[in-house]
N, C-alpha and C positions, 0 to 999 in steps of 0.2 A: 428446505430444512431439511437435511439429511438426521437418519439414526446411526450412530456408531457405536458398536462393541466396546460398551467400559466396566471396565470389573468393578466390583463393588468396593472392594477395599479404595478403591478411588474414589468413589464419594462418602468413605468413612473417614477418611484421611483428608478428604475437602472439608467436611464439615468443622476439621477444626479451625478452617481458616487461614491457613499457615500457609506459606511461598517453599514449597517443595520439588523436587526432582523427583518422579516415577517413572519405573517401567509399565507399561498393562501390555498385553495383545490384542493386535489386530484380527478382527476373521477374516477381513479382505485381503489380506497378506500373509497371514501367519505367522509373522515376526514380530520380537518385540520390540516397541516405539518408546523414545524418551517423551516424556511430556516434562513440561514444567505450569503449577498451575498460578495465577495471579490471585487467586483471591473470590470472593462468594460477594456478589452485590446484584440490587437487581441495574439492569443496564437496555431494558425494553419498554416498551408503555406498559404493558402487563405488571403487574406487583409481585409477580415470584419472580423470584432469584434464580441467577444461574451463575454457573461455573465457569472462568475465563482462566482457558490454559493457552500456552503453546507448543503445537507439536506438525508432524508433520502430515501432509496427504497420501496414503501409502500406496494411491494410485500414480501422483507425484513425485516420484523418489529425487529424494535433495531440497526442494522448496520446506517452507513452512510457513505455518501461518500461523493468528490467534483463533478458538473456539470461543462459541461460548454455549455451554449444556444447558440447557431447560433440565430444572434440580424434579420437577414435578414431571415432565412428560416422558423426560429422557432426550427429549430431540435435541441435535448438535447443529450449530451454526457456524458457518463459513463467515465470523467478522470481518476478515483485512483480505486482500491481496495476495499472491504471492510473493514471499520474502526471499530472500536465496543465505538473509542469516537475518537473524532475532536475538540479541544480546540478552544475559540473565544473572552476568555475575555483577556481585555487591557494586553497588552505586549504577549501576547502567540498567537493574532489573526493569522489567514493565510494572506498571503499577496503574492502581485504578483511580481517576481522577475525578470528585464533581466539578466540574468548570463551572455550571452554570449557576448551581446551588438551587438545582430542584430534586434533589436526592437520586436522578439519574443517573448511573456512572458511566465518565467515558474511560477507552484505553488508551494511556500511554505510553510506547514503549519506542527504543533506538532500535535501529534497524539498518541492514543494506540491501534493495532490491537488486542488487546486478553486481557481480564478483571485484570489479572495477571504481568504484562510486568511495566517498567516506558517507561514515556512519551517520542517520540522520535519524530527529525525532519525529514519530507522527504519531497523530492522533486521530483516532475512532470510535464513532458513538453511532448511538441510532436518531436515524431522524423519519420524521412522516414520507411514505409516500402519496406519489400524485394522484389524489382523483382515489384513494381509498385509507381505507382506518387503520392498515397496518403500518410498520415501521419497517425500517431496512437497516443493517449497519452500514459507513461509508466513511469516506476519509472527511475528514474535517479541517479546516482553518490552515487551507493551502491549496497550489494547483498540481495536481499526478503531470509528469511527463513522462510518455511513451519513450520507449528509445526506435530511432526514423527506421523505416524500411524501406529499402533494404538496408544490409549496413556487414560489408563496403557497400559503395555506390558507386556508378559509371558515368549514367545522366542525369538521375534525375532521383529522388526519395523523399519519399511523406512522414512527418509528421506527427503523432498522435496527442492529443494532451484531454484534459481535464478540469474541467473547474469547478469545485463546490457551491458557488457564486457566482450572479452575473456581474462583469463587467467587462474593461477593458482588458484586453492581454494583447502578449505579441511576442514573435520568437525574432530572435538575434543570433547571426552566425557569428563567428567568430573564427580567426585562426589559430595555429597554435601559442603564436605569442601574442597572443593577447589582442591585435587587432581584430577593427571590427569589418566584416567581408559585404555584409546584406543583412538588414533588416526585413523580417516578414511580417505583416501590421495583419494582424489576424482580427481588429475590431472590437466592437463593442459586443461581448456574447452573451446568449444566458448560459447558467449553469449547468455543465455536462458535457457530452464529449465532441471534443471539432479536431479539425486537422488542417493542414498548413504544408505545400508542397515544393521546397527548395530545388530547384531549376541547376543545381554547380555553378550557380553564376555568381558574382560580386555587384557592387551596386551598380555598376556601368554594363551588368549583361554579359560581362567576359567571361569564358570558365576561368575557373580554379585550378591548380592543376594539383595532382595528387598529393597525399597529405594526411593530417589529423587537425576535424576543426571541430569546435564543441558550439554548441545548441544553447542560449538559455529563454528559457520559458519567461515572461515578468508578466503577472496577473497578480490586479488588486493591491499593492507595493507587497506582491510575494514573487519569491523565484525559486524557479527547480533549473537545473544544468546536464547534461547529457554531452554525452563523446561520437562524432560519427566522424568514417576512414572515408575519404576518398581515392577512389583506385583507378587506372587506367583501362 
């Protein structure tokens, strides 16, 4: 966890539990940053309330996150992975929801991880850490699919993905016309991070031509999709 320089006015306004846009000053960069407050709820294992807000990371210009500010200690924790854009307009604004009805709230928001993808609703929440009494914020109810590396690719590329729970997962490659090119079967996997490699070949082992391809991760009935470029 980290401590940010959050001005007193922000805390006073947040106490009203209203959703609003507010500018605050970052001691790290000395520039005003725009934040959006979701509200105040208990979102982790301890009974202390947290203030949840969307804001930029001063040292990673252009990327936005949702943060949790502990109102007792002043500690700020990064709740989400980095996003290209998180929506805040009416009807699309982030919200706090008690999905399990246990008094601990999860964070639901509409966002884009990358500039060229469609907006998707994401759900983050606090879960127990293995072998520890603490909890951490993580993505819930859905697999996370990374951008293939390298991209564009010439000979082969690695596709990373993360599963929130154990289960069967596979990655399937499609061409721009929607025809299946090859299935990369990852099999039954534990929760956590995994990867598969595509050798720029089809199901028969033949090299595919240059162009635009799509790969889809199918895990436990949920899907995620990204685009890969093949170059000569």
